Backbone bond lengths (Angstrom), bond angles and torsions (degrees), N, CA, C in turn:
res aa  C-N    CA-C-N  psi(-1)  N-CA   C-N-CA  omega(-1)  CA-C   N-CA-C  phi
1 M - - - 1.457 - - 1.538 110.34 -
2 L 1.357 112.03 -45.67 1.481 117.93 -179.64 1.527 109.72 -64.02
3 D 1.392 115.54 -38.75 1.457 119.33 179.45 1.521 110.72 -62.50
4 D 1.367 113.38 -39.76 1.450 117.54 -179.82 1.545 109.44 -63.85
5 L 1.392 113.11 -43.26 1.455 116.60 -178.95 1.516 112.04 -64.58
6 L 1.284 115.96 -35.67 1.493 120.20 -178.00 1.544 112.07 -85.24
7 G 1.348 115.75 -6.70 1.492 118.46 -178.59 1.476 116.83 82.09
8 K 1.336 116.60 10.08 1.479 119.45 -177.71 1.532 110.87 -69.45
9 T 1.316 117.60 -37.90 1.437 120.30 -178.32 1.518 111.85 -58.46
10 A 1.322 115.26 -46.38 1.488 119.55 179.28 1.521 111.04 -63.88
11 L 1.333 115.55 -35.14 1.454 117.42 179.45 1.520 111.72 -68.14
12 R 1.371 114.40 -42.23 1.466 117.53 178.55 1.544 110.56 -60.92
13 E 1.319 116.57 -42.71 1.469 119.52 179.92 1.537 110.12 -62.92
14 R 1.331 115.26 -39.02 1.474 118.16 178.93 1.519 111.43 -66.19
15 I 1.355 112.76 -39.36 1.483 117.47 178.37 1.549 109.79 -62.17
16 E 1.320 116.65 -43.66 1.459 120.32 -179.76 1.528 110.69 -63.11
17 E 1.338 117.36 -39.26 1.464 120.51 176.52 1.538 111.09 -62.54
18 L 1.335 114.03 -44.15 1.455 117.42 178.66 1.522 112.83 -65.79
19 E 1.332 115.90 -38.63 1.480 118.93 177.56 1.524 110.03 -63.63
20 G 1.347 116.62 -40.48 1.459 120.01 177.28 1.512 112.43 -62.78
21 E 1.362 114.10 -44.01 1.471 117.34 178.72 1.516 112.13 -66.56
22 K 1.352 114.59 -35.50 1.502 118.82 176.18 1.510 109.81 -62.23
23 H 1.339 116.28 -43.05 1.456 120.10 -179.55 1.535 112.32 -62.63
24 R 1.367 114.03 -41.71 1.463 118.06 178.44 1.527 111.90 -65.14
25 L 1.329 115.26 -42.22 1.469 119.70 178.71 1.529 110.84 -63.88
26 K 1.330 115.61 -37.95 1.462 119.92 178.14 1.506 111.42 -63.90
27 E 1.366 115.28 -42.75 1.457 119.11 177.36 1.512 110.94 -63.56
28 Q 1.335 118.09 -42.12 1.465 121.66 177.83 1.543 110.69 -61.21
29 L 1.353 114.72 -41.67 1.450 118.95 179.50 1.539 111.02 -63.72
30 E 1.350 114.20 -44.69 1.463 117.07 179.18 1.532 111.14 -63.22
31 A 1.349 115.73 -41.11 1.464 120.30 178.63 1.517 110.23 -61.39
32 E 1.334 116.35 -45.12 1.461 119.81 -179.06 1.532 110.71 -65.25
33 Q 1.320 116.45 -39.92 1.468 119.00 177.31 1.506 111.62 -62.95
34 E 1.363 115.52 -39.20 1.468 120.67 179.50 1.542 109.47 -65.25
35 R 1.350 116.63 -42.74 1.475 118.86 177.76 1.510 111.75 -62.59
36 R 1.326 115.52 -40.88 1.482 118.53 178.27 1.518 110.89 -63.32
37 A 1.323 115.63 -40.77 1.472 118.73 178.55 1.518 110.82 -62.57
38 E 1.358 115.01 -42.48 1.469 118.48 178.67 1.523 109.88 -65.26
39 A 1.324 116.83 -38.72 1.464 120.74 -179.54 1.530 108.95 -63.15
40 V 1.344 115.51 -44.13 1.459 119.51 179.03 1.526 110.88 -61.49
41 T 1.333 115.46 -42.11 1.472 119.73 179.26 1.538 110.72 -63.41
42 D 1.350 114.63 -45.09 1.468 118.06 179.09 1.512 111.12 -61.81
43 R 1.334 115.86 -41.12 1.454 119.71 179.20 1.540 110.94 -63.80
44 Q 1.291 116.68 -40.41 1.488 121.55 179.06 1.508 110.38 -65.81
45 E 1.344 117.53 -43.16 1.463 120.08 179.45 1.520 110.28 -65.28
46 A 1.353 117.16 -41.42 1.442 120.96 176.88 1.536 110.89 -59.43
47 Q 1.303 115.92 -42.55 1.459 119.85 179.90 1.510 110.76 -66.09
48 H 1.329 117.30 -37.88 1.464 120.28 176.21 1.533 110.52 -62.21
49 R 1.347 116.56 -42.36 1.453 119.91 179.33 1.537 111.05 -63.63
50 V 1.325 114.94 -41.52 1.480 119.13 178.23 1.525 110.16 -61.18
51 N 1.314 116.50 -43.05 1.472 122.10 180.00 1.540 109.87 -61.36
52 R 1.352 115.44 -45.74 1.471 118.92 179.85 1.527 112.65 -62.33
53 L 1.367 114.98 -40.92 1.450 119.35 177.82 1.513 112.35 -65.04
54 E 1.324 116.40 -40.20 1.454 119.85 178.19 1.523 111.01 -63.91
55 D 1.338 116.98 -39.80 1.471 120.86 176.51 1.518 111.31 -62.72
56 R 1.362 115.42 -40.96 1.477 120.03 -178.48 1.533 110.01 -67.75
57 I 1.320 116.24 -41.14 1.451 120.70 177.86 1.528 110.88 -61.66
58 E 1.302 116.14 -43.28 1.464 120.87 177.88 1.527 111.41 -61.89
59 Q 1.344 116.63 -41.70 1.458 120.57 177.77 1.520 111.29 -61.46
60 L 1.357 116.17 -44.67 1.446 120.34 -179.07 1.539 111.25 -66.11
61 E 1.352 115.87 -40.28 1.456 118.80 177.66 1.506 110.57 -62.27
62 D 1.333 117.65 -41.68 1.458 121.53 177.32 1.521 111.01 -61.10
63 R 1.327 115.71 -40.55 1.469 119.97 -179.42 1.525 110.45 -65.79
64 V 1.342 116.30 -43.93 1.471 119.76 179.38 1.527 109.72 -61.80
65 E 1.325 116.34 -42.76 1.464 119.98 -179.32 1.517 111.13 -65.39
66 R 1.369 115.46 -36.60 1.454 118.20 178.85 1.529 111.35 -68.09
67 L 1.358 114.88 -39.92 1.478 117.63 177.79 1.512 111.76 -64.60
68 R 1.334 115.60 -39.84 1.478 118.36 177.25 1.519 110.30 -62.72
69 S 1.300 115.60 -40.29 1.474 120.00 -179.57 1.515 110.04 -64.73
70 E 1.339 117.52 -42.70 1.457 120.66 179.37 1.520 111.09 -64.20
71 E 1.344 115.51 -39.77 1.453 119.74 -178.74 1.513 111.93 -64.15
72 T 1.325 115.18 -37.32 1.454 118.68 -177.58 1.534 112.11 -80.24
73 T 1.346 117.93 -24.90 1.452 119.75 -177.83 1.526 112.55 -88.15
74 V 1.369 117.86 -24.67 1.454 119.92 177.75 1.542 107.64 -70.03
75 S 1.302 116.41 126.23 1.466 119.18 -178.88 1.520 108.90 -147.77
76 V 1.317 114.78 162.18 1.466 122.07 178.82 1.545 108.41 -67.05
77 R 1.345 114.59 128.25 1.467 117.93 -177.76 1.536 112.62 -75.45
78 R 1.343 115.71 -34.57 1.469 119.21 -177.89 1.522 109.01 -154.17
79 E 1.314 116.34 143.12 1.466 122.10 179.53 1.519 109.18 -141.80
80 E 1.330 115.70 133.27 1.456 119.91 177.76 1.512 110.19 -159.61
81 R 1.341 115.34 164.99 1.491 121.29 176.62 1.505 108.30 -102.62
82 L 1.328 114.36 130.86 1.467 121.21 -178.97 1.517 110.39 -103.46
83 T 1.318 115.93 135.29 1.453 122.03 175.54 1.514 109.83 -141.03
84 D 1.308 114.34 157.22 1.476 122.46 171.19 1.538 113.18 47.01
85 R 1.327 116.54 -123.72 1.476 121.27 -173.17 1.523 111.80 -63.88
86 H 1.329 116.00 -38.99 1.476 118.73 -177.79 1.545 108.71 -64.92
87 L 1.319 117.53 -41.20 1.459 120.95 176.43 1.519 109.73 -61.77
88 D 1.300 117.60 -45.52 1.462 121.10 -179.85 1.531 111.10 -61.61
89 T 1.324 118.21 -37.41 1.447 122.00 178.65 1.532 111.65 -64.94
90 V 1.331 115.42 -43.61 1.462 119.75 -178.29 1.509 109.66 -67.14
91 L 1.338 118.25 -43.67 1.469 120.89 -179.85 1.556 110.61 -63.83
92 S 1.329 114.91 -40.76 1.471 117.56 178.61 1.533 111.03 -64.34
93 R 1.312 116.73 -38.37 1.474 120.57 178.13 1.544 110.49 -62.27
94 L 1.297 116.73 -43.82 1.469 120.18 179.96 1.541 110.10 -66.62
95 E 1.328 116.16 -38.68 1.462 120.60 -179.92 1.506 111.78 -66.00
96 S 1.332 117.36 -25.52 1.445 122.01 -176.33 1.530 113.45 -83.30
97 V 1.320 116.58 -12.32 1.479 119.83 -178.36 1.517 110.35 -68.65
98 E 1.343 115.46 129.20 1.445 122.10 177.51 1.519 108.48 -126.62
99 T 1.313 116.75 131.12 1.472 121.95 178.73 1.538 108.48 -124.48
100 G 1.311 115.71 -177.89 1.427 120.04 171.14 1.511 110.76 -70.68
101 P 1.324 118.78 176.87 1.467 120.80 177.51 1.526 110.42 -55.23
102 Q 1.333 115.01 133.14 1.477 121.77 178.35 1.519 111.42 58.17
103 G 1.315 117.46 36.96 1.462 120.95 -177.74 1.510 114.23 -102.73
104 A 1.327 119.15 -10.42 1.475 122.17 -177.22 1.526 109.61 -125.21
105 L 1.321 116.77 124.54 1.445 120.77 179.23 1.512 109.97 -104.35
106 T 1.335 114.65 133.70 1.463 122.69 173.59 1.531 107.52 -127.96
107 A 1.325 116.06 134.97 1.477 119.54 179.83 1.514 109.08 -148.09
108 F 1.332 114.34 134.85 1.463 117.25 170.01 1.513 108.37 -97.85
109 V 1.340 114.08 121.26 1.469 122.15 -174.80 1.512 108.35 -107.55
110 P 1.312 119.64 107.40 1.466 120.60 -177.02 1.514 114.52 -72.48
111 D 1.336 116.40 -31.30 1.457 121.21 176.13 1.530 108.83 -152.01
112 G 1.323 114.99 173.03 1.471 119.64 -175.20 1.521 115.43 -86.15
113 R 1.309 118.19 8.09 1.482 120.09 -179.22 1.519 109.85 -97.24
114 D 1.321 115.19 146.32 1.464 122.31 172.93 1.523 111.86 51.99
115 L 1.325 117.07 58.12 1.469 120.03 178.67 1.519 109.89 -64.57
116 D 1.350 115.80 144.65 1.430 120.99 178.31 1.537 110.06 -58.70
117 P 1.352 116.41 135.05 1.483 118.80 -179.32 1.520 112.56 -57.21
118 A 1.350 117.46 -35.96 1.458 119.28 178.31 1.509 110.81 -63.05
119 L 1.331 116.77 -36.31 1.483 120.38 179.67 1.531 109.23 -70.16
120 R 1.318 116.57 -42.11 1.468 120.27 178.31 1.533 111.36 -60.35
121 G 1.339 114.53 -41.95 1.456 118.20 179.78 1.510 112.14 -66.84
122 A 1.338 116.65 -34.87 1.469 119.86 -178.52 1.529 112.98 -73.77
123 F 1.320 117.01 -39.57 1.464 121.37 -177.10 1.511 112.49 -91.15
124 G 1.335 119.43 -17.75 1.442 120.79 179.93 1.504 113.16 59.44
125 D 1.337 117.45 -132.54 1.457 120.42 -178.11 1.512 112.27 -69.31
126 R 1.330 117.53 -12.26 1.458 120.60 178.14 1.515 112.29 -84.02
127 S 1.367 116.90 -3.82 1.460 119.00 179.43 1.537 110.78 -64.24
128 V 1.333 117.75 -23.92 1.461 119.72 176.88 1.515 110.32 -65.36
129 L 1.323 118.33 -29.37 1.464 122.00 177.67 1.509 110.11 -73.01
130 V 1.339 116.62 -34.78 1.469 120.23 175.91 1.505 109.69 -63.39
131 A 1.340 116.89 -44.99 1.449 121.08 -179.78 1.533 111.06 -60.00
132 R 1.338 116.29 -42.02 1.457 120.08 179.14 1.516 113.65 -67.58
133 S 1.336 116.36 -25.20 1.464 120.45 -176.02 1.532 112.98 -89.11
134 A 1.330 116.93 -10.70 1.464 120.82 -177.07 1.524 110.93 -61.56
135 P 1.352 117.41 145.12 1.490 126.25 1.36 1.524 109.91 -75.31
136 C 1.333 115.69 137.40 1.444 120.76 179.02 1.520 112.58 -159.78
137 L 1.302 115.17 157.37 1.469 122.05 170.77 1.513 106.59 -92.77
138 A 1.326 116.39 111.82 1.474 121.06 -176.02 1.530 109.20 -99.04
139 V 1.350 115.96 135.08 1.479 120.95 179.99 1.523 109.02 -132.32
140 T 1.319 116.04 139.31 1.452 122.03 173.04 1.515 108.30 -157.43
141 D 1.336 116.54 164.43 1.471 120.20 179.15 1.523 107.99 -120.01
142 D 1.353 115.39 170.70 1.432 120.69 -173.67 1.539 113.74 -71.85
143 T 1.344 117.40 -9.61 1.469 119.45 175.82 1.527 112.07 -98.16
144 G 1.340 116.94 -9.54 1.467 119.96 179.94 1.510 113.51 79.42
145 L 1.328 117.70 9.34 1.468 119.31 179.91 1.532 111.03 -73.10
146 I 1.296 116.32 -29.72 1.473 120.95 178.96 1.524 109.70 -115.54
147 A 1.298 117.35 130.74 1.463 121.97 176.45 1.528 106.68 -154.87
148 A 1.329 116.52 110.02 1.456 119.23 -175.13 1.541 110.05 -154.87
149 G 1.309 113.68 162.62 1.462 120.58 175.73 1.510 110.34 -135.47
150 L 1.322 116.11 135.34 1.467 122.29 177.67 1.517 109.21 -122.77
151 R 1.325 116.49 136.89 1.447 120.33 178.14 1.531 109.46 -100.52
152 P 1.315 117.11 103.37 1.479 119.45 -175.81 1.531 111.32 -79.04
153 P 1.320 118.33 147.55 1.448 120.21 175.71 1.524 112.92 -61.41
154 C 1.333 117.00 -35.36 1.468 121.37 -177.99 1.537 107.04 -111.93
155 S 1.309 116.06 116.82 1.459 121.24 -173.74 1.535 111.77 -86.10
156 P 1.333 117.59 126.37 1.473 119.88 172.97 1.517 109.63 -79.81
157 D 1.330 115.93 173.87 1.466 119.44 173.21 1.528 109.17 -67.55
158 P 1.331 117.93 149.52 1.460 119.54 -179.66 1.543 111.85 -59.15
159 F 1.331 115.67 140.37 1.476 120.35 177.52 1.525 108.90 -158.25
160 T 1.303 116.35 158.07 1.462 122.96 171.91 1.529 107.48 -139.96
161 V 1.321 117.27 122.94 1.467 119.53 -175.38 1.512 111.83 -144.29
162 W 1.304 116.74 136.20 1.478 124.07 170.02 1.516 108.07 -96.80
163 D 1.326 118.10 135.92 1.467 121.58 -178.98 1.527 107.98 -154.08
164 E 1.326 114.60 -173.08 1.481 120.52 176.88 1.513 112.81 -81.16
165 G 1.295 116.24 -10.20 1.470 121.26 178.98 1.522 108.08 -156.02
166 F 1.335 115.51 172.53 1.467 120.05 -179.99 1.508 110.99 -78.63
167 R 1.308 115.31 145.40 1.463 121.68 178.37 1.514 108.37 -89.27
168 I 1.320 117.74 104.36 1.446 124.90 -178.24 1.529 109.21 -122.03
169 D 1.327 117.26 119.53 1.449 121.37 176.26 1.515 107.53 -112.62
170 R 1.345 116.57 118.01 1.455 120.88 -174.38 1.549 111.89 -61.32
171 E 1.339 118.75 -25.81 1.437 121.43 -179.57 1.534 112.26 -64.57
172 W 1.357 116.40 -21.66 1.456 119.01 178.02 1.525 111.43 -74.92
173 F 1.344 117.41 -23.56 1.448 121.91 -169.02 1.522 114.99 -115.81
174 Q 1.329 117.53 -31.00 1.446 120.07 -172.69 1.538 111.03 -127.24
175 P 1.322 115.59 148.36 1.477 118.96 -177.00 1.534 111.75 -67.39
176 E 1.308 114.77 126.24 1.472 121.32 178.07 1.526 108.84 -140.40
177 G 1.345 115.39 150.81 1.460 119.37 178.25 1.506 111.88 69.90
178 R 1.352 115.84 -165.74 1.467 121.88 -177.85 1.529 108.22 -101.97
179 Y 1.330 114.69 138.20 1.451 120.44 179.03 1.532 109.16 -160.66
180 T 1.317 114.17 169.74 1.472 120.39 176.69 1.528 109.11 -119.13
181 L 1.331 114.93 135.84 1.466 121.33 175.20 1.519 107.51 -116.95
182 A 1.331 118.07 122.93 1.442 122.45 -179.83 1.519 110.35 -118.71
183 L 1.339 115.46 134.93 1.450 123.06 175.22 1.523 108.67 -105.62
184 V 1.330 116.93 124.18 1.458 121.29 -179.48 1.515 110.76 -122.03
185 R 1.320 114.98 117.96 1.474 121.24 170.02 1.496 107.80 -123.22
186 S 1.325 116.30 165.98 1.465 118.85 -178.09 1.522 112.50 -66.29
187 D 1.342 118.40 -16.68 1.450 122.01 -178.78 1.492 112.95 -123.78
188 L 1.345 118.09 6.37 1.460 119.31 -174.43 1.516 110.71 -155.14
189 F 1.321 115.75 147.83 1.460 121.46 173.60 1.526 108.73 -138.11
190 A 1.340 115.69 136.59 1.468 120.45 176.87 1.521 107.50 -144.46
191 M 1.328 116.98 135.69 1.457 120.64 -178.15 1.530 109.65 -139.98
192 G 1.301 116.24 132.84 1.464 121.34 178.03 1.510 111.81 -125.26
193 T 1.295 115.93 146.11 1.465 122.83 172.13 1.523 105.85 -101.11
194 Y 1.336 116.55 132.68 1.455 120.54 -174.24 1.544 111.55 -129.48
195 R 1.316 112.10 152.62 1.477 121.26 165.95 1.505 106.64 -124.13
196 G 1.318 116.28 105.78 1.487 119.46 -170.46 1.507 109.21 66.06
197 D 1.348 116.76 -126.09 1.459 120.40 178.16 1.543 112.59 -99.56
198 E 1.331 116.97 10.99 1.468 121.94 -177.97 1.534 108.82 -101.90
199 R 1.322 116.18 125.31 1.464 120.18 176.75 1.518 110.45 -85.03
200 T 1.311 116.37 129.18 1.471 121.04 -175.76 1.538 112.12 -110.56
201 A 1.321 118.29 -13.29 1.459 122.10 179.40 1.542 109.39 -155.15
202 F 1.350 114.28 154.88 1.481 118.93 -178.28 1.512 110.16 -144.81
203 H 1.343 115.92 144.52 1.436 121.29 173.37 1.504 107.39 -149.96
204 G 1.353 119.71 133.46 1.447 121.81 179.94 1.492 112.09 -161.31
205 F 1.308 115.78 162.69 1.451 121.69 177.76 1.547 109.74 -161.85
206 D 1.361 114.54 157.41 1.456 121.64 174.19 1.525 107.95 -104.27
207 S 1.341 114.43 157.65 1.465 120.43 173.93 1.532 106.62 -129.58
208 Q 1.318 114.26 124.12 1.467 120.05 -179.17 1.537 109.39 -76.87
209 L 1.342 115.06 115.65 1.471 119.95 177.25 1.521 109.54 -104.29
210 K 1.351 114.99 149.16 1.444 119.40 175.72 1.512 109.73 -62.72
211 G 1.312 116.59 139.11 1.445 119.60 -179.62 1.530 112.72 -81.79
212 Q 1.320 116.86 -151.85 1.443 120.95 179.25 1.512 111.92 -62.38
213 H 1.332 117.28 143.26 1.454 120.92 176.13 1.503 111.03 -70.54
214 S 1.303 117.44 131.92 1.473 121.20 178.39 1.517 110.84 -106.77
215 K 1.296 115.64 164.21 1.465 119.59 -179.36 1.477 109.93 -65.07
216 G 1.321 116.76 147.68 1.442 122.16 -178.77 1.509 111.28 83.87
217 G 1.350 117.65 175.68 1.457 119.85 179.59 1.510 110.38 73.62
218 F 1.360 117.34 -150.51 1.439 120.99 -178.01 1.506 111.25 -77.55
219 S 1.348 115.47 165.28 1.451 121.61 -173.03 1.510 111.81 -71.18
220 Q 1.350 114.73 164.48 1.474 121.03 176.50 1.525 109.90 -59.77
221 A 1.321 118.03 -42.09 1.474 121.30 -179.20 1.532 110.17 -60.45
222 R 1.320 116.86 -44.81 1.450 119.76 -179.92 1.519 110.52 -66.60
223 F 1.333 116.81 -38.25 1.450 121.14 178.01 1.534 110.76 -59.26
224 E 1.348 114.83 -47.54 1.472 119.20 179.96 1.530 111.93 -64.26
225 R 1.326 116.31 -38.42 1.454 120.32 178.51 1.529 111.14 -63.31
226 L 1.320 116.90 -44.09 1.453 121.35 179.67 1.553 110.29 -64.52
227 R 1.325 114.91 -39.65 1.491 118.84 178.88 1.510 110.02 -64.58
228 D 1.358 117.89 -44.20 1.463 121.34 179.01 1.525 110.11 -61.08
229 E 1.314 116.78 -38.54 1.475 119.71 179.22 1.527 110.45 -65.53
230 Q 1.330 115.72 -37.47 1.467 120.06 178.74 1.532 109.45 -64.35
231 I 1.350 116.37 -43.45 1.472 119.68 -178.91 1.536 108.87 -65.71
232 D 1.342 117.34 -41.97 1.461 119.35 178.47 1.524 111.89 -59.91
233 D 1.332 116.76 -41.83 1.474 120.24 176.74 1.530 110.79 -62.89
234 H 1.331 115.02 -40.77 1.466 119.70 -179.47 1.544 110.48 -64.20
235 L 1.323 116.68 -42.95 1.472 120.09 179.07 1.521 111.55 -65.09
236 E 1.323 116.70 -34.21 1.460 119.63 177.87 1.510 109.99 -65.43
237 R 1.325 116.85 -40.30 1.469 120.12 175.54 1.520 111.52 -63.30
238 C 1.346 115.91 -38.35 1.478 121.20 178.69 1.543 109.84 -63.61
239 R 1.302 116.99 -47.68 1.461 120.91 179.46 1.513 111.69 -60.36
240 A 1.355 115.80 -40.34 1.463 119.21 -179.93 1.530 110.83 -66.37
241 A 1.335 117.39 -39.69 1.451 120.65 178.67 1.522 111.50 -65.89
242 I 1.331 117.00 -43.10 1.455 121.74 178.87 1.531 110.28 -63.21
243 G 1.338 116.10 -37.39 1.468 119.95 179.64 1.544 112.54 -62.55
244 E 1.297 116.94 -19.78 1.480 121.94 -178.93 1.544 112.58 -97.57
245 R 1.308 117.53 10.07 1.455 120.97 -178.51 1.545 110.63 -64.07
246 E 1.317 114.90 161.59 1.463 119.90 -175.64 1.510 113.95 -97.08
247 T 1.335 117.77 -10.00 1.459 120.30 -176.32 1.519 110.79 -115.63
248 E 1.340 114.58 159.42 1.478 119.94 176.29 1.513 111.03 -78.41
249 T 1.327 116.63 -43.92 1.462 121.29 -178.27 1.499 111.27 -73.65
250 L 1.359 117.07 130.09 1.452 121.85 -176.34 1.512 110.10 -134.93
251 Y 1.346 115.45 129.91 1.462 121.51 172.90 1.537 106.65 -118.87
252 V 1.335 115.96 132.18 1.467 120.16 -179.68 1.537 108.21 -121.88
253 V 1.316 115.81 130.38 1.451 122.96 178.16 1.513 109.68 -127.29
254 G 1.313 116.77 161.12 1.469 118.91 177.54 1.505 112.32 151.45
255 E 1.355 115.08 -150.78 1.447 121.83 -179.31 1.535 110.76 -67.58
256 R 1.340 115.66 133.39 1.450 120.22 -177.72 1.544 111.53 -56.40
257 S 1.318 117.59 -38.34 1.459 121.52 -176.46 1.509 113.02 -68.15
258 L 1.331 117.91 -15.86 1.468 121.80 -177.37 1.518 113.08 -104.55
259 L 1.315 118.63 -17.06 1.445 121.48 -172.21 1.524 111.83 -62.64
260 G 1.311 117.01 -31.31 1.467 119.39 179.63 1.510 113.96 -59.29
261 E 1.333 116.32 -24.18 1.455 120.93 179.34 1.511 112.14 -70.97
262 F 1.336 117.58 -15.77 1.470 120.84 -172.62 1.524 113.60 -122.81
263 M 1.345 117.27 0.39 1.457 120.08 -176.63 1.533 112.25 -62.28
264 H 1.313 117.35 -31.69 1.490 119.82 178.60 1.515 112.05 -72.38
265 M 1.317 117.65 -15.28 1.467 120.59 -178.80 1.527 111.68 -100.37
266 A 1.333 116.72 -28.93 1.460 121.35 -167.71 1.533 112.34 -94.78
267 D 1.328 115.03 148.17 1.474 120.66 170.83 1.524 111.34 -76.44
268 E 1.314 116.99 -32.03 1.465 124.33 175.95 1.493 110.76 -145.55
269 T 1.345 117.05 145.67 1.461 120.83 170.34 1.521 109.71 -128.64
270 A 1.295 115.48 154.99 1.469 120.99 179.52 1.515 110.01 -158.77
271 T 1.328 116.25 148.94 1.451 119.49 177.46 1.530 109.60 -74.59
272 A 1.334 116.60 150.97 1.446 121.75 177.85 1.510 108.17 -151.84
273 D 1.348 114.68 140.61 1.479 120.44 -178.85 1.517 111.30 -108.01
274 A 1.334 117.01 26.46 1.456 121.50 -176.01 1.525 110.84 -63.36
275 T 1.322 115.47 136.78 1.470 121.50 -179.74 1.535 109.21 -128.51
276 G 1.330 114.83 176.27 1.451 120.05 -179.15 1.505 110.81 106.00
277 D 1.346 115.40 -170.09 1.465 118.69 176.30 1.532 109.13 -70.44
278 P 1.317 119.30 165.92 1.489 121.48 -173.80 1.525 114.23 -51.24
279 E 1.320 117.34 -47.34 1.455 119.08 -175.45 1.518 111.22 -71.28
280 E 1.301 117.82 -39.60 1.480 121.48 176.64 1.523 110.37 -65.44
281 A 1.333 117.29 -42.40 1.453 121.08 -179.45 1.530 110.84 -65.37
282 L 1.338 117.78 -37.70 1.456 119.63 178.05 1.499 112.01 -65.04
283 A 1.327 118.15 -39.24 1.455 121.73 178.18 1.529 110.11 -61.90
284 S 1.331 116.86 -40.88 1.460 119.91 179.48 1.535 110.26 -69.23
285 A 1.331 116.27 -40.33 1.486 119.92 179.34 1.532 110.91 -65.04
286 F 1.302 116.82 -34.02 1.478 120.88 178.05 1.525 109.87 -62.13
287 Q 1.336 117.26 -46.10 1.438 120.58 178.89 1.513 112.96 -63.21
288 D 1.345 115.13 -41.23 1.452 118.87 178.54 1.519 112.29 -64.74
289 F 1.319 116.23 -42.96 1.460 119.52 -174.86 1.528 110.73 -65.95
290 W 1.349 117.20 -40.51 1.464 120.13 -175.75 1.519 112.59 -91.96
291 S 1.319 117.88 12.97 1.468 119.82 171.90 1.518 108.30 -86.62
292 V 1.330 117.37 151.24 1.452 121.86 -175.84 1.536 108.50 -124.16
293 K 1.330 114.97 125.97 1.476 119.63 177.69 1.515 108.68 -81.86
294 L 1.322 115.60 125.38 1.461 123.57 177.66 1.503 110.40 -108.76
295 R 1.304 117.44 132.00 1.452 122.58 174.47 1.533 108.38 -127.72
296 V 1.335 115.09 124.89 1.457 120.26 177.43 1.536 107.29 -100.15
297 F 1.338 116.01 122.21 1.459 120.83 -172.46 1.535 112.52 -89.64
C-alpha cells in the first residue's frame, strides 16, 4: 500500500518493462552481429573461391599457350625426294632395323584425321607432323631414335603394327611386275607398258587445242565451249587407249583437274607436271611417280 502511495510499484513495473526491452534489444544486437559475422564469412569464402578459379584459369591459359608454342615449334627436321639407288639405300636401312619384341612401329596413315591412338602414343608431340605428311608410311621405334614418314607411290590398306622390325613392302615403293603408266593432260596423252622399270611398249598422241581467245571472231563463250568440246574429245580418246592396255594394273598421272575422270579405272592416281613431246613427257612422269617423299620428324 505504502509502495503504491509512494509510486514505487509503478517504478518497478517500468523498470521491468525497460529490462525486458533491453533484453530484446540485446538479443537483436547479438542476432545482427551474428548475421554480420556470417555475411563476412560468406564473403571471405566467396572471395577464396574466386581466387581459386582465377588461379585455375591462369593455369589453363598457360597450358594452352604452351601447347600452341609446342605445336608451332615442332617441325620436320629433313625432307627430300628419294629415287633409284638412294631410295633403295633408305629402304634397305629401314629393313635392317631390329628391335626387341614390339619395339618397332609401322603404320600407313591415309589421311591426317583420327590418328590411331597407338601411333599418337608412339610419336607424341610429333604425331602432328605425321598427320600433316599423310598419306604416308610412318615408322618409329620405342626409343624415339627413328621417326620418319615416307609417301609411297602405291598405297597399302591402312594399318598400325608393332613388331621386331619395320614392315616394308618393296611393291609400295618400287616398280615391280607388269603394269601400265598413263600420262593424261588436256593436250597430250602418253602410255607405257612396263616390266619393273623397263618400258616394253609405248603409245601417245597430241591434241591441238585452241589457244587464247583474240578480239574479233566468235564470242568468248563460244570459244570456251569449243575448247571444252575439244578436251572432251581428247579425254574420250585417252579412255579408249587406256581400255586397250595389255596389263591389269594401271597407274594414271597428269593434271589434277582431269584425274577424276580416270579414278574408277586406275589403281593409283597422282599429279604430274611433265612436259615435252609424249615420249619425253612419259619418261619425266615415270620418274615423278616412282619418287618417294621422305620426311624425318
